[in-house]
All heavy atoms as TSV, in Angstrom:
chain	resi	resn	atom	element	x	y	z
A	1	MET	N	N	31.036	19.862	-20.345
A	1	MET	CA	C	30.147	19.927	-19.222
A	1	MET	C	C	29.336	18.617	-19.183
A	1	MET	O	O	28.694	18.248	-20.156
A	1	MET	CB	C	29.214	21.122	-19.382
A	1	MET	CG	C	28.441	21.480	-18.142
A	1	MET	SD	S	27.443	22.955	-18.329
A	1	MET	CE	C	28.655	24.175	-18.656
A	2	SER	N	N	29.405	17.911	-18.065
A	2	SER	CA	C	28.726	16.638	-17.982
A	2	SER	C	C	27.242	16.808	-17.724
A	2	SER	O	O	26.813	17.803	-17.160
A	2	SER	CB	C	29.361	15.803	-16.863
A	2	SER	OG	O	29.076	16.428	-15.605
A	3	ARG	N	N	26.486	15.833	-18.134
A	3	ARG	CA	C	25.038	15.858	-17.932
A	3	ARG	C	C	24.713	15.212	-16.592
A	3	ARG	O	O	24.095	14.144	-16.523
A	3	ARG	CB	C	24.324	15.143	-19.062
A	3	ARG	CG	C	24.323	15.910	-20.334
A	3	ARG	CD	C	23.027	15.603	-21.069
A	3	ARG	NE	N	22.684	16.686	-21.949
A	3	ARG	CZ	C	21.738	17.598	-21.683
A	3	ARG	NH1	N	21.078	17.561	-20.549
A	3	ARG	NH2	N	21.452	18.518	-22.554
A	4	THR	N	N	25.165	15.831	-15.513
A	4	THR	CA	C	24.936	15.319	-14.169
A	4	THR	C	C	24.416	16.444	-13.286
A	4	THR	O	O	24.968	17.553	-13.341
A	4	THR	CB	C	26.232	14.733	-13.567
A	4	THR	OG1	O	26.777	13.764	-14.457
A	4	THR	CG2	C	25.981	14.092	-12.222
A	5	CYS	N	N	23.415	16.154	-12.503
A	5	CYS	CA	C	22.878	17.157	-11.585
A	5	CYS	C	C	23.802	17.259	-10.356
A	5	CYS	O	O	24.077	16.236	-9.711
A	5	CYS	CB	C	21.463	16.771	-11.146
A	5	CYS	SG	S	20.759	17.883	-9.933
A	6	PRO	N	N	24.293	18.460	-10.029
A	6	PRO	CA	C	25.207	18.582	-8.875
A	6	PRO	C	C	24.486	18.414	-7.543
A	6	PRO	O	O	25.131	18.090	-6.542
A	6	PRO	CB	C	25.753	20.007	-9.009
A	6	PRO	CG	C	24.720	20.744	-9.769
A	6	PRO	CD	C	24.094	19.737	-10.697
A	7	ILE	N	N	23.186	18.579	-7.516
A	7	ILE	CA	C	22.419	18.449	-6.250
A	7	ILE	C	C	22.123	16.988	-5.947
A	7	ILE	O	O	22.408	16.492	-4.868
A	7	ILE	CB	C	21.083	19.236	-6.338
A	7	ILE	CG1	C	21.336	20.668	-6.838
A	7	ILE	CG2	C	20.344	19.206	-5.017
A	7	ILE	CD1	C	22.014	21.579	-5.884
A	8	THR	N	N	21.513	16.276	-6.896
A	8	THR	CA	C	21.082	14.913	-6.666
A	8	THR	C	C	22.076	13.874	-7.141
A	8	THR	O	O	21.986	12.727	-6.743
A	8	THR	CB	C	19.737	14.638	-7.392
A	8	THR	OG1	O	19.920	14.849	-8.795
A	8	THR	CG2	C	18.663	15.557	-6.877
A	9	GLY	N	N	23.001	14.253	-8.033
A	9	GLY	CA	C	23.948	13.301	-8.557
A	9	GLY	C	C	23.406	12.427	-9.687
A	9	GLY	O	O	24.046	11.496	-10.112
A	10	LYS	N	N	22.200	12.753	-10.137
A	10	LYS	CA	C	21.597	11.944	-11.204
A	10	LYS	C	C	22.295	12.206	-12.509
A	10	LYS	O	O	22.629	13.332	-12.849
A	10	LYS	CB	C	20.112	12.302	-11.370
A	10	LYS	CG	C	19.246	11.817	-10.243
A	10	LYS	CD	C	17.769	12.094	-10.528
A	10	LYS	CE	C	16.912	11.573	-9.408
A	10	LYS	NZ	N	15.492	11.780	-9.696
A	11	GLY	N	N	22.524	11.152	-13.274
A	11	GLY	CA	C	23.167	11.244	-14.576
A	11	GLY	C	C	22.331	10.550	-15.632
A	11	GLY	O	O	21.230	10.083	-15.354
A	12	PRO	N	N	22.848	10.488	-16.850
A	12	PRO	CA	C	22.092	9.833	-17.927
A	12	PRO	C	C	21.935	8.332	-17.666
A	12	PRO	O	O	22.813	7.711	-17.077
A	12	PRO	CB	C	22.906	10.103	-19.169
A	12	PRO	CG	C	24.199	10.596	-18.724
A	12	PRO	CD	C	24.095	11.052	-17.318
A	13	GLN	N	N	20.813	7.783	-18.134
A	13	GLN	CA	C	20.568	6.351	-18.050
A	13	GLN	C	C	20.486	5.800	-19.454
A	13	GLN	O	O	20.079	6.506	-20.372
A	13	GLN	CB	C	19.300	6.053	-17.296
A	13	GLN	CG	C	19.350	6.418	-15.829
A	13	GLN	CD	C	18.093	5.969	-15.076
A	13	GLN	OE1	O	17.033	5.850	-15.656
A	13	GLN	NE2	N	18.262	5.729	-13.801
A	14	SER	N	N	20.844	4.547	-19.608
A	14	SER	CA	C	20.800	3.944	-20.943
A	14	SER	C	C	19.865	2.745	-20.935
A	14	SER	O	O	19.585	2.156	-19.908
A	14	SER	CB	C	22.191	3.534	-21.393
A	14	SER	OG	O	22.714	2.580	-20.488
A	15	GLY	N	N	19.428	2.414	-22.144
A	15	GLY	CA	C	18.533	1.295	-22.301
A	15	GLY	C	C	18.344	0.991	-23.764
A	15	GLY	O	O	19.202	1.338	-24.589
A	16	ASN	N	N	17.226	0.375	-24.113
A	16	ASN	CA	C	16.974	0.002	-25.498
A	16	ASN	C	C	15.720	0.661	-26.040
A	16	ASN	O	O	14.749	0.837	-25.324
A	16	ASN	CB	C	16.756	-1.526	-25.602
A	16	ASN	CG	C	18.022	-2.300	-25.389
A	16	ASN	OD1	O	19.085	-1.886	-25.843
A	16	ASN	ND2	N	17.942	-3.430	-24.713
A	17	ASN	N	N	15.783	1.054	-27.328
A	17	ASN	CA	C	14.586	1.366	-28.085
A	17	ASN	C	C	14.048	0.015	-28.580
A	17	ASN	O	O	14.831	-0.842	-28.990
A	17	ASN	CB	C	14.901	2.222	-29.308
A	17	ASN	CG	C	14.835	3.670	-29.032
A	17	ASN	OD1	O	14.124	4.125	-28.147
A	17	ASN	ND2	N	15.587	4.438	-29.813
A	18	ARG	N	N	12.763	-0.167	-28.527
A	18	ARG	CA	C	12.160	-1.372	-29.029
A	18	ARG	C	C	11.239	-1.035	-30.195
A	18	ARG	O	O	10.285	-0.281	-30.038
A	18	ARG	CB	C	11.364	-2.083	-27.955
A	18	ARG	CG	C	12.194	-2.663	-26.842
A	18	ARG	CD	C	13.001	-3.832	-27.330
A	18	ARG	NE	N	13.877	-4.325	-26.274
A	18	ARG	CZ	C	14.444	-5.492	-26.298
A	18	ARG	NH1	N	14.297	-6.302	-27.316
A	18	ARG	NH2	N	15.259	-5.861	-25.311
A	19	SER	N	N	11.511	-1.585	-31.362
A	19	SER	CA	C	10.670	-1.343	-32.505
A	19	SER	C	C	9.457	-2.251	-32.459
A	19	SER	O	O	9.323	-3.116	-31.566
A	19	SER	CB	C	11.448	-1.579	-33.795
A	19	SER	OG	O	11.740	-2.950	-33.941
A	20	HIS	N	N	8.583	-2.103	-33.443
A	20	HIS	CA	C	7.383	-2.938	-33.501
A	20	HIS	C	C	7.752	-4.413	-33.664
A	20	HIS	O	O	7.055	-5.298	-33.186
A	20	HIS	CB	C	6.491	-2.484	-34.671
A	20	HIS	CG	C	5.185	-3.218	-34.740
A	20	HIS	ND1	N	4.223	-3.101	-33.781
A	20	HIS	CD2	C	4.725	-4.089	-35.659
A	20	HIS	CE1	C	3.192	-3.868	-34.116
A	20	HIS	NE2	N	3.460	-4.480	-35.276
A	21	SER	N	N	8.880	-4.665	-34.361
A	21	SER	CA	C	9.332	-6.046	-34.539
A	21	SER	C	C	10.231	-6.492	-33.375
A	21	SER	O	O	10.906	-7.527	-33.477
A	21	SER	CB	C	10.090	-6.172	-35.856
A	21	SER	OG	O	11.243	-5.344	-35.835
A	22	VAL	N	N	10.269	-5.744	-32.319
A	22	VAL	CA	C	10.995	-6.046	-31.075
A	22	VAL	C	C	12.508	-6.094	-31.278
A	22	VAL	O	O	13.217	-6.767	-30.549
A	22	VAL	CB	C	10.470	-7.327	-30.383
A	22	VAL	CG1	C	10.892	-7.368	-28.923
A	22	VAL	CG2	C	8.970	-7.412	-30.455
A	23	ARG	N	N	13.020	-5.375	-32.264
A	23	ARG	CA	C	14.481	-5.219	-32.398
A	23	ARG	C	C	14.933	-4.216	-31.352
A	23	ARG	O	O	14.231	-3.257	-31.055
A	23	ARG	CB	C	14.847	-4.706	-33.779
A	23	ARG	CG	C	14.781	-5.767	-34.840
A	23	ARG	CD	C	15.181	-5.170	-36.182
A	23	ARG	NE	N	15.529	-6.222	-37.113
A	23	ARG	CZ	C	16.767	-6.457	-37.525
A	23	ARG	NH1	N	17.764	-5.702	-37.113
A	23	ARG	NH2	N	17.010	-7.426	-38.359
A	24	ALA	N	N	16.153	-4.366	-30.845
A	24	ALA	CA	C	16.666	-3.491	-29.808
A	24	ALA	C	C	17.823	-2.639	-30.356
A	24	ALA	O	O	18.735	-3.173	-30.954
A	24	ALA	CB	C	17.144	-4.315	-28.618
A	25	THR	N	N	17.734	-1.343	-30.159
A	25	THR	CA	C	18.845	-0.421	-30.439
A	25	THR	C	C	19.082	0.400	-29.212
A	25	THR	O	O	18.132	0.749	-28.483
A	25	THR	CB	C	18.554	0.478	-31.652
A	25	THR	OG1	O	17.345	1.216	-31.408
A	25	THR	CG2	C	18.419	-0.313	-32.915
A	26	ARG	N	N	20.342	0.707	-28.923
A	26	ARG	CA	C	20.666	1.416	-27.686
A	26	ARG	C	C	20.232	2.859	-27.736
A	26	ARG	O	O	20.254	3.495	-28.798
A	26	ARG	CB	C	22.186	1.359	-27.448
A	26	ARG	CG	C	22.725	-0.043	-27.276
A	26	ARG	CD	C	22.126	-0.780	-26.113
A	26	ARG	NE	N	22.604	-0.255	-24.822
A	26	ARG	CZ	C	22.187	-0.689	-23.660
A	26	ARG	NH1	N	21.277	-1.614	-23.576
A	26	ARG	NH2	N	22.685	-0.168	-22.544
A	27	ARG	N	N	19.837	3.419	-26.603
A	27	ARG	CA	C	19.465	4.810	-26.521
A	27	ARG	C	C	19.815	5.353	-25.117
A	27	ARG	O	O	20.149	4.566	-24.248
A	27	ARG	CB	C	17.984	5.032	-26.801
A	27	ARG	CG	C	17.082	4.390	-25.768
A	27	ARG	CD	C	15.713	5.036	-25.726
A	27	ARG	NE	N	15.814	6.402	-25.245
A	27	ARG	CZ	C	14.806	7.224	-25.131
A	27	ARG	NH1	N	13.611	6.850	-25.488
A	27	ARG	NH2	N	14.966	8.440	-24.681
A	28	VAL	N	N	19.724	6.663	-24.962
A	28	VAL	CA	C	20.090	7.321	-23.693
A	28	VAL	C	C	18.962	8.250	-23.264
A	28	VAL	O	O	18.400	8.970	-24.084
A	28	VAL	CB	C	21.400	8.129	-23.873
A	28	VAL	CG1	C	21.736	8.891	-22.623
A	28	VAL	CG2	C	22.547	7.182	-24.214
A	29	TRP	N	N	18.633	8.228	-21.976
A	29	TRP	CA	C	17.712	9.191	-21.381
A	29	TRP	C	C	18.560	10.178	-20.597
A	29	TRP	O	O	19.195	9.799	-19.584
A	29	TRP	CB	C	16.729	8.498	-20.422
A	29	TRP	CG	C	15.670	7.716	-21.072
A	29	TRP	CD1	C	14.434	8.159	-21.449
A	29	TRP	CD2	C	15.711	6.326	-21.412
A	29	TRP	NE1	N	13.719	7.142	-21.998
A	29	TRP	CE2	C	14.482	6.000	-21.999
A	29	TRP	CE3	C	16.683	5.335	-21.296
A	29	TRP	CZ2	C	14.187	4.739	-22.454
A	29	TRP	CZ3	C	16.398	4.072	-21.752
A	29	TRP	CH2	C	15.158	3.790	-22.313
A	30	ASN	N	N	18.604	11.425	-21.036
A	30	ASN	CA	C	19.401	12.438	-20.355
A	30	ASN	C	C	18.596	13.091	-19.245
A	30	ASN	O	O	17.373	13.027	-19.216
A	30	ASN	CB	C	19.862	13.502	-21.332
A	30	ASN	CG	C	21.020	13.040	-22.193
A	30	ASN	OD1	O	21.909	12.386	-21.697
A	30	ASN	ND2	N	20.983	13.366	-23.475
A	31	VAL	N	N	19.302	13.685	-18.299
A	31	VAL	CA	C	18.675	14.395	-17.190
A	31	VAL	C	C	18.163	15.754	-17.688
A	31	VAL	O	O	18.775	16.382	-18.551
A	31	VAL	CB	C	19.716	14.614	-16.067
A	31	VAL	CG1	C	19.108	15.329	-14.878
A	31	VAL	CG2	C	20.321	13.320	-15.645
A	32	ASN	N	N	17.015	16.174	-17.180
A	32	ASN	CA	C	16.408	17.430	-17.562
A	32	ASN	C	C	17.103	18.585	-16.817
A	32	ASN	O	O	16.600	19.101	-15.822
A	32	ASN	CB	C	14.919	17.409	-17.254
A	32	ASN	CG	C	14.206	18.639	-17.745
A	32	ASN	OD1	O	14.741	19.426	-18.496
A	32	ASN	ND2	N	12.973	18.825	-17.272
A	33	LEU	N	N	18.289	19.005	-17.308
A	33	LEU	CA	C	19.058	20.080	-16.661
A	33	LEU	C	C	18.572	21.431	-17.137
A	33	LEU	O	O	18.370	21.650	-18.324
A	33	LEU	CB	C	20.536	19.930	-16.988
A	33	LEU	CG	C	21.248	18.729	-16.374
A	33	LEU	CD1	C	22.704	18.730	-16.781
A	33	LEU	CD2	C	21.124	18.726	-14.867
A	34	GLN	N	N	18.352	22.347	-16.197
A	34	GLN	CA	C	17.910	23.697	-16.464
A	34	GLN	C	C	18.779	24.652	-15.676
A	34	GLN	O	O	19.378	24.261	-14.667
A	34	GLN	CB	C	16.452	23.901	-16.030
A	34	GLN	CG	C	15.482	22.903	-16.631
A	34	GLN	CD	C	15.252	23.118	-18.100
A	34	GLN	OE1	O	15.325	24.245	-18.561
A	34	GLN	NE2	N	14.999	22.043	-18.808
A	35	LYS	N	N	18.868	25.909	-16.122
A	35	LYS	CA	C	19.612	26.925	-15.363
A	35	LYS	C	C	18.651	27.586	-14.383
A	35	LYS	O	O	17.594	28.067	-14.788
A	35	LYS	CB	C	20.214	27.972	-16.295
A	35	LYS	CG	C	21.390	27.487	-17.081
A	35	LYS	CD	C	21.973	28.591	-17.915
A	35	LYS	CE	C	23.146	28.067	-18.756
A	35	LYS	NZ	N	23.670	29.132	-19.607
A	36	TYR	N	N	19.018	27.632	-13.138
A	36	TYR	CA	C	18.224	28.285	-12.092
A	36	TYR	C	C	19.094	29.228	-11.300
A	36	TYR	O	O	20.283	28.977	-11.128
A	36	TYR	CB	C	17.614	27.238	-11.150
A	36	TYR	CG	C	16.583	26.341	-11.772
A	36	TYR	CD1	C	16.913	25.041	-12.107
A	36	TYR	CD2	C	15.318	26.803	-12.069
A	36	TYR	CE1	C	15.982	24.208	-12.685
A	36	TYR	CE2	C	14.384	25.981	-12.656
A	36	TYR	CZ	C	14.708	24.681	-12.954
A	36	TYR	OH	O	13.786	23.846	-13.535
A	37	ARG	N	N	18.482	30.297	-10.821
A	37	ARG	CA	C	19.162	31.225	-9.931
A	37	ARG	C	C	18.738	30.900	-8.504
A	37	ARG	O	O	17.552	31.012	-8.183
A	37	ARG	CB	C	18.819	32.667	-10.294
A	37	ARG	CG	C	19.303	33.028	-11.703
A	37	ARG	CD	C	18.823	34.390	-12.108
A	37	ARG	NE	N	19.524	35.460	-11.450
A	37	ARG	CZ	C	20.684	35.961	-11.836
A	37	ARG	NH1	N	21.256	35.500	-12.918
A	37	ARG	NH2	N	21.268	36.930	-11.164
A	38	VAL	N	N	19.693	30.480	-7.687
A	38	VAL	CA	C	19.414	30.002	-6.351
A	38	VAL	C	C	20.177	30.857	-5.338
A	38	VAL	O	O	21.323	31.236	-5.560
A	38	VAL	CB	C	19.861	28.505	-6.214
A	38	VAL	CG1	C	19.516	27.986	-4.827
A	38	VAL	CG2	C	19.174	27.666	-7.249
A	39	ASN	N	N	19.510	31.157	-4.222
A	39	ASN	CA	C	20.110	31.931	-3.155
A	39	ASN	C	C	20.885	31.001	-2.234
A	39	ASN	O	O	20.300	30.195	-1.521
A	39	ASN	CB	C	19.011	32.670	-2.381
A	39	ASN	CG	C	19.566	33.671	-1.413
A	39	ASN	OD1	O	20.757	33.700	-1.150
A	39	ASN	ND2	N	18.704	34.485	-0.856
A	40	ILE	N	N	22.213	31.103	-2.260
A	40	ILE	CA	C	23.080	30.253	-1.409
A	40	ILE	C	C	23.883	31.160	-0.491
A	40	ILE	O	O	24.719	31.952	-0.951
A	40	ILE	CB	C	24.004	29.385	-2.264
A	40	ILE	CG1	C	23.182	28.463	-3.176
A	40	ILE	CG2	C	24.938	28.574	-1.357
A	40	ILE	CD1	C	24.018	27.685	-4.123
A	41	ASN	N	N	23.627	31.070	0.818
A	41	ASN	CA	C	24.318	31.904	1.818
A	41	ASN	C	C	24.224	33.380	1.514
A	41	ASN	O	O	25.197	34.120	1.626
A	41	ASN	CB	C	25.779	31.482	1.967
A	41	ASN	CG	C	25.921	30.059	2.460
A	41	ASN	OD1	O	25.059	29.556	3.176
A	41	ASN	ND2	N	26.983	29.400	2.072
A	42	GLY	N	N	23.057	33.839	1.068
A	42	GLY	CA	C	22.845	35.256	0.815
A	42	GLY	C	C	23.316	35.730	-0.555
A	42	GLY	O	O	23.154	36.889	-0.895
A	43	GLN	N	N	23.933	34.849	-1.348
A	43	GLN	CA	C	24.366	35.203	-2.695
A	43	GLN	C	C	23.535	34.452	-3.701
A	43	GLN	O	O	23.258	33.260	-3.560
A	43	GLN	CB	C	25.828	34.854	-2.898
A	43	GLN	CG	C	26.773	35.706	-2.107
A	43	GLN	CD	C	28.223	35.382	-2.447
A	43	GLN	OE1	O	28.525	34.289	-2.900
A	43	GLN	NE2	N	29.100	36.350	-2.245
A	44	VAL	N	N	23.110	35.164	-4.758
A	44	VAL	CA	C	22.362	34.540	-5.829
A	44	VAL	C	C	23.341	33.966	-6.854
A	44	VAL	O	O	24.184	34.656	-7.394
A	44	VAL	CB	C	21.420	35.563	-6.523
A	44	VAL	CG1	C	20.701	34.906	-7.678
A	44	VAL	CG2	C	20.460	36.131	-5.522
A	45	VAL	N	N	23.253	32.629	-7.040
A	45	VAL	CA	C	24.179	31.919	-7.904
A	45	VAL	C	C	23.366	31.177	-8.964
A	45	VAL	O	O	22.302	30.636	-8.678
A	45	VAL	CB	C	24.996	30.872	-7.087
A	45	VAL	CG1	C	25.959	30.132	-7.977
A	45	VAL	CG2	C	25.746	31.573	-5.963
A	46	GLU	N	N	23.877	31.166	-10.213
A	46	GLU	CA	C	23.219	30.443	-11.275
A	46	GLU	C	C	23.755	29.010	-11.275
A	46	GLU	O	O	24.947	28.783	-11.359
A	46	GLU	CB	C	23.448	31.095	-12.640
A	46	GLU	CG	C	22.572	30.515	-13.721
A	46	GLU	CD	C	22.633	31.346	-14.996
A	46	GLU	OE1	O	21.905	32.345	-15.078
A	46	GLU	OE2	O	23.454	30.983	-15.864
A	47	VAL	N	N	22.836	28.032	-11.188
A	47	VAL	CA	C	23.212	26.635	-11.082
A	47	VAL	C	C	22.453	25.835	-12.139
A	47	VAL	O	O	21.266	26.083	-12.364
A	47	VAL	CB	C	22.842	26.072	-9.680
A	47	VAL	CG1	C	23.234	24.614	-9.566
A	47	VAL	CG2	C	23.508	26.882	-8.593
A	48	ARG	N	N	23.140	24.891	-12.808
A	48	ARG	CA	C	22.482	23.957	-13.697
A	48	ARG	C	C	22.089	22.734	-12.886
A	48	ARG	O	O	22.959	21.957	-12.503
A	48	ARG	CB	C	23.390	23.548	-14.833
A	48	ARG	CG	C	23.590	24.612	-15.881
A	48	ARG	CD	C	24.404	24.113	-17.040
A	48	ARG	NE	N	23.609	23.226	-17.875
A	48	ARG	CZ	C	24.094	22.134	-18.481
A	48	ARG	NH1	N	25.341	21.797	-18.329
A	48	ARG	NH2	N	23.297	21.394	-19.222
A	49	MET	N	N	20.796	22.583	-12.604
A	49	MET	CA	C	20.321	21.430	-11.850
A	49	MET	C	C	19.101	20.840	-12.530
A	49	MET	O	O	18.509	21.469	-13.399
A	49	MET	CB	C	20.023	21.813	-10.405
A	49	MET	CG	C	18.788	22.659	-10.211
A	49	MET	SD	S	18.375	22.886	-8.502
A	49	MET	CE	C	19.091	24.468	-8.204
A	50	SER	N	N	18.756	19.626	-12.143
A	50	SER	CA	C	17.606	18.993	-12.745
A	50	SER	C	C	16.335	19.684	-12.277
A	50	SER	O	O	16.254	20.259	-11.192
A	50	SER	CB	C	17.575	17.516	-12.384
A	50	SER	OG	O	17.373	17.358	-10.995
A	51	ALA	N	N	15.318	19.639	-13.130
A	51	ALA	CA	C	14.044	20.239	-12.802
A	51	ALA	C	C	13.433	19.585	-11.571
A	51	ALA	O	O	12.784	20.246	-10.744
A	51	ALA	CB	C	13.089	20.138	-14.010
A	52	ARG	N	N	13.648	18.305	-11.407
A	52	ARG	CA	C	13.141	17.579	-10.244
A	52	ARG	C	C	13.798	18.080	-8.949
A	52	ARG	O	O	13.127	18.278	-7.922
A	52	ARG	CB	C	13.395	16.074	-10.427
A	52	ARG	CG	C	13.086	15.231	-9.228
A	52	ARG	CD	C	11.661	15.334	-8.757
A	52	ARG	NE	N	10.716	14.995	-9.787
A	52	ARG	CZ	C	9.410	15.168	-9.682
A	52	ARG	NH1	N	8.893	15.646	-8.571
A	52	ARG	NH2	N	8.602	14.826	-10.661
A	53	ALA	N	N	15.092	18.358	-8.988
A	53	ALA	CA	C	15.793	18.854	-7.804
A	53	ALA	C	C	15.268	20.240	-7.459
A	53	ALA	O	O	15.123	20.572	-6.270
A	53	ALA	CB	C	17.295	18.908	-8.058
A	54	PHE	N	N	15.018	21.065	-8.443
A	54	PHE	CA	C	14.495	22.420	-8.212
A	54	PHE	C	C	13.115	22.346	-7.568
A	54	PHE	O	O	12.825	23.074	-6.615
A	54	PHE	CB	C	14.415	23.203	-9.518
A	54	PHE	CG	C	13.979	24.628	-9.326
A	54	PHE	CD1	C	14.793	25.553	-8.734
A	54	PHE	CD2	C	12.706	25.025	-9.750
A	54	PHE	CE1	C	14.363	26.856	-8.576
A	54	PHE	CE2	C	12.286	26.322	-9.587
A	54	PHE	CZ	C	13.121	27.247	-8.992
A	55	ARG	N	N	12.257	21.455	-8.047
A	55	ARG	CA	C	10.929	21.288	-7.470
A	55	ARG	C	C	11.018	20.835	-6.013
A	55	ARG	O	O	10.284	21.288	-5.134
A	55	ARG	CB	C	10.108	20.278	-8.269
A	55	ARG	CG	C	9.602	20.804	-9.576
A	55	ARG	CD	C	8.984	19.692	-10.396
A	55	ARG	NE	N	8.038	18.918	-9.656
A	55	ARG	CZ	C	6.727	18.931	-9.837
A	55	ARG	NH1	N	6.207	19.677	-10.784
A	55	ARG	NH2	N	5.919	18.170	-9.127
A	56	THR	N	N	11.976	19.949	-5.729
A	56	THR	CA	C	12.135	19.452	-4.366
A	56	THR	C	C	12.632	20.541	-3.464
A	56	THR	O	O	12.180	20.668	-2.308
A	56	THR	CB	C	13.135	18.261	-4.356
A	56	THR	OG1	O	12.636	17.251	-5.245
A	56	THR	CG2	C	13.265	17.693	-2.965
A	57	LEU	N	N	13.558	21.388	-3.927
A	57	LEU	CA	C	14.055	22.519	-3.131
A	57	LEU	C	C	12.905	23.467	-2.792
A	57	LEU	O	O	12.799	23.948	-1.658
A	57	LEU	CB	C	15.146	23.272	-3.860
A	57	LEU	CG	C	16.521	22.624	-3.907
A	57	LEU	CD1	C	17.472	23.450	-4.742
A	57	LEU	CD2	C	17.071	22.416	-2.504
A	58	ASN	N	N	12.039	23.748	-3.779
A	58	ASN	CA	C	10.907	24.615	-3.521
A	58	ASN	C	C	9.925	23.978	-2.542
A	58	ASN	O	O	9.345	24.660	-1.724
A	58	ASN	CB	C	10.185	24.955	-4.829
A	58	ASN	CG	C	10.937	26.007	-5.613
A	58	ASN	OD1	O	11.702	26.782	-5.055
A	58	ASN	ND2	N	10.700	26.041	-6.895
A	59	LYS	N	N	9.740	22.687	-2.654
A	59	LYS	CA	C	8.789	21.974	-1.783
A	59	LYS	C	C	9.242	22.002	-0.331
A	59	LYS	O	O	8.411	22.158	0.561
A	59	LYS	CB	C	8.655	20.550	-2.284
A	59	LYS	CG	C	7.650	19.724	-1.511
A	59	LYS	CD	C	7.561	18.336	-2.112
A	59	LYS	CE	C	6.613	17.488	-1.308
A	59	LYS	NZ	N	6.531	16.131	-1.858
A	60	THR	N	N	10.546	21.863	-0.101
A	60	THR	CA	C	11.044	21.822	1.263
A	60	THR	C	C	11.178	23.208	1.888
A	60	THR	O	O	11.534	23.307	3.061
A	60	THR	CB	C	12.410	21.118	1.315
A	60	THR	OG1	O	13.315	21.784	0.468
A	60	THR	CG2	C	12.299	19.665	0.897
A	61	GLY	N	N	10.888	24.256	1.110
A	61	GLY	CA	C	10.891	25.598	1.673
A	61	GLY	C	C	12.194	26.323	1.573
A	61	GLY	O	O	12.382	27.396	2.181
A	62	LYS	N	N	13.164	25.805	0.845
A	62	LYS	CA	C	14.432	26.525	0.656
A	62	LYS	C	C	14.178	27.734	-0.239
A	62	LYS	O	O	13.308	27.701	-1.098
A	62	LYS	CB	C	15.482	25.604	0.014
A	62	LYS	CG	C	15.766	24.333	0.797
A	62	LYS	CD	C	16.683	24.635	1.919
A	62	LYS	CE	C	17.219	23.391	2.560
A	62	LYS	NZ	N	16.404	22.862	3.598
A	63	LYS	N	N	14.951	28.781	-0.052
A	63	LYS	CA	C	14.827	29.959	-0.889
A	63	LYS	C	C	15.437	29.720	-2.257
A	63	LYS	O	O	16.613	29.414	-2.368
A	63	LYS	CB	C	15.542	31.171	-0.247
A	63	LYS	CG	C	14.846	31.717	0.941
A	63	LYS	CD	C	13.737	32.627	0.471
A	63	LYS	CE	C	13.132	33.353	1.659
A	63	LYS	NZ	N	12.163	34.306	1.269
A	64	ALA	N	N	14.619	29.790	-3.284
A	64	ALA	CA	C	15.081	29.630	-4.638
A	64	ALA	C	C	14.303	30.593	-5.531
A	64	ALA	O	O	13.097	30.738	-5.386
A	64	ALA	CB	C	14.912	28.192	-5.119
A	65	LYS	N	N	14.995	31.261	-6.476
A	65	LYS	CA	C	14.331	32.199	-7.357
A	65	LYS	C	C	14.520	31.810	-8.789
A	65	LYS	O	O	15.529	31.378	-9.184
A	65	LYS	CB	C	14.865	33.613	-7.143
A	65	LYS	CG	C	14.475	34.144	-5.805
A	65	LYS	CD	C	14.922	35.575	-5.657
A	65	LYS	CE	C	14.507	36.106	-4.304
A	65	LYS	NZ	N	14.852	37.487	-4.121
C-alpha cells in the first residue's frame, strides 16, 4: 500500500537531516494518512486519506463521518 493520499495526490517528500555540525543525512516526511468513514453517493466507505484532506472536506461542507 503506497503512502499517497487518493484525494489530494500528496505523497512522501524527501530532504536532509541537519546535525549540529551541519552534516546532511537523507530522510523522508511521510503523509499523515488516517482511516476515515466517508459518505460517497449514499454509501459509507472507509478511505485512507490525509488528515489535511479530511479537514478540507469538512470545511467545504461535504458529508463526512
